N, C-alpha and C positions, 0 to 999 in steps of 0.2 A: 427429479433433480440429479445432474450427475456432475461433483464438484472434483476440482484438481488442486491441487497448490503451484503456482507460479512464484519464485524465487529468483529474483535478480542477486546476479554473483558477480562482485566484482575483487577478484582478488584475494577472498576469504576463503584461502585452499585449507587453512588450518580448523575453522569452524564448519564449513560446510556438510562434512561426512556425517558429524553428530545430528546436524539439521534435520539432514535428510533421511536419518535412521530414525529419529522421533518420529516426523511427519508420518512415514511409512509404518509405523508402528499402531495409527492411527486409521489407517488404511485406505489413505487419498493417496493418489498419483502423483508424481512431481515434475512438472515442467520448469527445470533449469533454463535461467537465461544468462548466458556467457556473456556479462558486457564488456567483450573486449581484454579478458584477463591477462596475467603476463603467462610465460609457458607452463610455470610449476601448478598453478591455480589450475588451468585450463587442462592439463592432463591428468589431474584430481577429479574433475568433473567428468573427462572421460570414462575415468575408471567406476566410477559410479553408476554412468550409464549405461555400461558395459555388463557390471555384476548383478543389475536390474533392471534389462530390457523390456520387460514388462508393467515394470512398476515409475521406473525415470526417463524422461525424454530431455533431452539437452537441445537448445536454441542457441545457434553460437553467433552473435553480431560479430562483423569484422573489424568494428573499432568500438570504444569507447562512446556509448552515448550520454550515460549518467542513467543515475536509478530510475527517474521517470519515463526515458527513452525505452531502458530495458523492459519497464512494466508494461510501457503500449507494446510493444512487440510480443510479449508474453503474452497480454489479453487477447490480443488478436487471436494468436496462435493458438491459445486455449479453445477459444470460440470455434477455429476452424476444424479442430479434431472433435470438435460436439461436444463441447463440456456447455452447461448452463451456468454454471457459478464457478468461479474462482477464489480460493484463498490466496491472498498475500501473506508471506510472513519475509522477514529479512535472514538473510545467510547468515548475519555474525553470531548467533545463536542468544540476544538480547531478549528475544520474545518465550513465555512460557510455554512450549509446545502441548503441556499438559491440560491449559484451557483449551487446544481446539475443539474434542468433543461439546462445550459448551458453545461455542462457536457454530458449530455444526448444526445441532439442536435449533438455536435460535434460527439461524438459516432455513432450516427443514420448516419449522413452523410460520416462518415470515419469507417464503422466497422471492416476493416481489421487493423486498429491504435490502438496504446494505449495512451488515454487522459489521460493527467500528471499534476495536479495541479502544478501551478509557484506560491510559496506564496507572498502576500501581508500582512507583519508583523504589526501589531499596538505595542503600547507601552508595554505592556506584556511581549514580547519575549525576554527572559532572555538575554542578552548581549554577553556573553559568549558563549552560544549554537548559535548564529547567525553568530559570525564572525568564530565560530569554521566549518559551515557548508561550507566555502570558500574551507577549503582545500580539502575537498571532489568532491566540484564543479570541482577544479582543475587537480584531479586526474581522475573524470567523463570525462572529455574532453579529457586529454592525453588517457585514456584508447580506447574512441571508436574514438579517432583521428577526432572529430567532435563536434560543439557546440549545438548539435539538443536537447540535454536534459539540460534543464536549472536549473531543481532542483530535484535532484535523490532521495532526502531525503523525501519528502511532502508524506506524505500516503494518499492521499485523489486523486484517478485514477480511471481509466476504464482498464479493463483487456479484450481483446477477448482471449474468454477461451481457445479455440480448440491448439492455439500455446502455451499458457502459460502454459497449462497441459502438453503439448508435451515435453517443456522444464522441467518442474518437473520432468518428468519420466527420462529424460536425464543425469541431472547435481542435484549434492548436492549443493544445496543453503543455504547461511547463514540462521540461526533460531533466531537470535536474532534482534537488530536492524540494522544488516548488511544487511538484506532481501530487504529492498525498493530499496538499490542502485544496490546490485548485481543481480536483477532481470530484472531491466529496461538494465543495460549494457549488461548482454547475451541475451536478447530479440532484443536491436537493433544489436548485433554480428548476428545473425538469420536474419536480415533483417526486423525487425518491427521499422514502423514509429512512432516516437514519436510525439503528439502533445501536445504543453504546453497552459493550459488554466489558467490565473491569478485566483488566489481565496485570499480571506482575510482569515488569520488565527490571532488565539489570543491562550493564554496560561492560562493552561488549566481551564474549568472550576469549574470541583471539587478539583484540587491544586494537583492532583496526578500525579507523572510520574516516569515510570519505565526503565529510562536510568541511566543505571549504569556506571558512570564515566569511572573507570578504565578498567574493563570488557569491555564494548562497542566499548569506544578507541580503546582496542588493537584487538577488532575482525574486527572492520573496518579498519586498520591499516593491518592486515594479508589480510585483502579482497583485498585491493588496493595492494596491492605486488602481489598478487594471479593473478589479474585481467593484472596487468601490464604485466604480461609473458603471457596471454593468449593473450592479444592485439599485442606482438610482433609477436608470432605465426599467428596472423591475419592480419597482417600490410598491404601484399600487397593487399588483398581483401578490406578492409576497405577503403585503398587510391583509390582504383580501382571504390568504390561506388562513391566517391567524384569527381572521375572525371567523371562518367558516368552521376552522377547527371546536 
């Protein structure tokens, strides 16, 4: 196994330095994907890459693609660089980097499986966001005919890169906040086992959120409808997996 961290960054200049330092403390190289950040944040990313050329690489997108677009570019680049696995973690500091060793241990023991964070929230979580997640949870359980995916919206996870990039080559995945859920469901459809790892989550250290309520909720609703139609086509296979298990 050869694992790197892929971190999509869009104007998180205040928080990204601490996130990179914490990830590097666990021995992981970092691939920062600059998703069209403003000049101040871009300069911070340049400085991080220059200060640790052996451990921090920078992939710069010419214009903002959305979180999903940045992750797709980062996962492809990680595979090109020869990594077998990629740890996705957010740039805003909401994920507990102290849990990285637990994720890595699970991935090393089960390298063909996807290790997915299952959030334990503190009091900083916005209640509307927390309750709104349950609608997605229900749709994911319907669209997989399974309870295996406990929380599809947590962006703290480890992907096996070969099957993940193969999926990205075959299917158009959502490029904004719909990415995290859609890629999990589609990987599950392809036989990927999802391992849930509890992890603490706070909101966010720099106070910057790029969730656009109307646009992203519309994209997420459209994604669920599209996945539901896909589930109907795959229902016999999904039901057979449950019986065979």
